[in-house]
C-alpha positions in Angstrom: 220.5 -14.0 -36.1 220.0 -17.7 -37.0 221.5 -20.5 -34.7 222.8 -23.8 -35.9 221.0 -26.8 -34.4 222.7 -28.7 -31.6 223.4 -32.1 -33.0 226.1 -34.3 -31.5 229.0 -35.4 -33.8 228.1 -39.1 -33.4 224.5 -38.4 -34.6 225.8 -36.3 -37.6 228.0 -39.3 -38.6 225.1 -41.6 -38.4 222.8 -39.3 -40.5 225.7 -38.8 -43.0 225.8 -42.6 -43.5 222.1 -43.3 -43.7 220.0 -40.3 -45.3 216.3 -40.3 -44.8 215.6 -39.2 -48.5 217.5 -40.3 -51.6 219.5 -37.6 -53.0 219.7 -35.6 -49.8 222.3 -35.8 -46.9 221.3 -35.0 -43.4 224.0 -32.5 -43.4 222.0 -30.5 -45.9 219.0 -30.6 -43.7 220.1 -31.0 -40.1 216.8 -29.9 -38.7 215.0 -32.9 -40.4 212.6 -30.7 -42.5 213.0 -33.0 -45.5 214.0 -30.5 -48.3 214.8 -32.3 -51.4 218.2 -31.7 -52.8 217.5 -29.7 -56.0 220.5 -31.0 -57.9 220.4 -34.8 -57.0 216.6 -35.3 -57.0 215.3 -33.5 -59.9 216.1 -34.4 -63.5 218.9 -32.4 -65.4 218.1 -28.8 -65.7 218.3 -27.5 -69.3 220.7 -24.6 -69.7 218.9 -21.4 -70.4 218.7 -20.6 -74.1 221.9 -18.9 -75.4 221.3 -15.6 -77.0 223.8 -14.7 -79.8 225.9 -11.5 -79.2 224.3 -9.6 -82.3 220.8 -10.1 -80.9 221.5 -8.0 -78.0 220.8 -4.3 -78.6 223.5 -3.1 -76.2 226.1 -5.0 -78.1 224.9 -3.9 -81.5 224.8 -0.3 -80.3 228.3 -0.6 -78.9 229.5 -2.0 -82.0 228.1 0.7 -84.2 229.5 3.5 -81.9 233.0 1.8 -81.9 233.0 1.4 -85.8 231.8 4.8 -86.1 234.6 6.3 -84.0 237.3 4.2 -85.6 236.2 5.1 -89.2 235.8 8.7 -88.2 239.5 8.8 -86.7 240.9 7.1 -89.8 238.9 9.6 -92.2 240.0 12.4 -90.1 243.7 11.5 -90.3 243.5 10.6 -94.1 241.6 13.8 -94.7 244.1 16.0 -92.8 247.1 14.6 -94.9 245.5 15.5 -98.3 244.3 18.9 -97.5 246.0 21.7 -99.5 244.7 25.1 -98.7 244.8 27.5 -101.7 243.9 30.9 -100.7 243.9 34.2 -102.3 243.6 37.9 -101.4 239.8 37.5 -101.3 240.2 34.9 -98.5 242.6 37.1 -96.5 240.6 40.2 -97.0 237.3 38.7 -96.0 238.8 37.2 -92.8 240.4 40.3 -91.9 237.4 42.5 -92.4 235.1 39.9 -90.7 237.3 39.9 -87.8 236.9 43.7 -87.3 233.1 43.3 -87.8 232.8 40.6 -85.2 235.1 42.7 -82.8 232.5 45.6 -83.2 229.6 43.2 -82.2 231.6 42.1 -79.0 232.4 45.7 -78.1 228.5 46.7 -78.5 227.6 43.7 -76.3 229.9 44.6 -73.5 228.7 48.3 -73.7 225.1 46.9 -73.4 226.0 44.6 -70.6 227.5 47.6 -68.6 224.3 49.6 -69.1 222.0 49.9 -66.1 218.3 48.8 -66.2 218.5 46.6 -69.4 216.0 43.8 -69.8 217.4 40.3 -68.5 216.5 38.6 -71.8 218.4 41.2 -73.7 221.3 40.8 -71.4 221.3 37.0 -72.2 221.3 37.8 -75.9 224.3 40.1 -75.5 226.2 37.5 -73.5 225.5 35.1 -76.4 226.7 37.4 -79.0 229.9 38.1 -76.8 230.6 34.3 -76.5 229.8 33.3 -80.0 231.5 36.2 -81.8 234.5 35.7 -79.6 234.8 32.0 -80.7 234.6 33.1 -84.3 237.2 35.7 -84.0 239.5 33.1 -82.6 238.8 30.8 -85.6 239.4 33.6 -87.9 242.7 34.5 -86.3 243.7 30.8 -86.5 242.9 30.6 -90.1 244.9 33.6 -90.9 247.9 32.2 -89.0 247.6 29.0 -90.9 247.5 30.7 -94.2 250.5 32.8 -93.1 248.7 36.1 -93.3 248.4 39.1 -91.0 245.8 38.7 -88.3 244.2 42.0 -88.9 243.7 44.7 -91.7 246.2 47.3 -90.7 245.7 49.3 -94.0 242.6 51.2 -92.9 240.9 50.3 -96.0 238.0 47.8 -96.0 236.5 45.5 -98.7 239.4 46.3 -101.0 239.7 42.6 -101.8 236.3 42.7 -103.5 236.8 45.9 -105.6 234.7 48.2 -103.3 237.1 49.9 -101.2 235.9 52.0 -98.2 237.5 53.7 -95.5 237.2 51.5 -92.2 235.9 54.6 -90.2 233.2 55.3 -92.8 231.8 51.7 -92.8 228.4 51.2 -91.2 228.3 48.2 -88.8 
């Protein structure tokens, strides 16, 4: 902890009125070391060169990200307003049949995960299938809802939409 020098008030007043060095007051140097006052004794210090905002990489990256987000949002909003979905029985049939196919994959993955003594790598793949196929099932259901169609094929006949009708129970995979 530093301690200020003990200088009587009368001496401080004398030192203030008659400094030892030009550009320096004794109050700046009460110990009498003779340190020059940087501001008063040196010539005017030039300001550091100013860098334009576009020459700083951080500013350019921030501008690019901001513009991308703004244009992306505008494009998304404009694109959403002009989308008219035309669908037919092929779209509906495909989504309904694929939903059933994906549900089979999820069911097989759950059976595999419950089995004893399976390889850890294969268990990871089964979890991945369960997760990925589950997301796709959700997307298909939402698309069918958006189209105003039934979420599942309740007729018991698969691939009717492509002219190759087959009983759902007889279909492989």
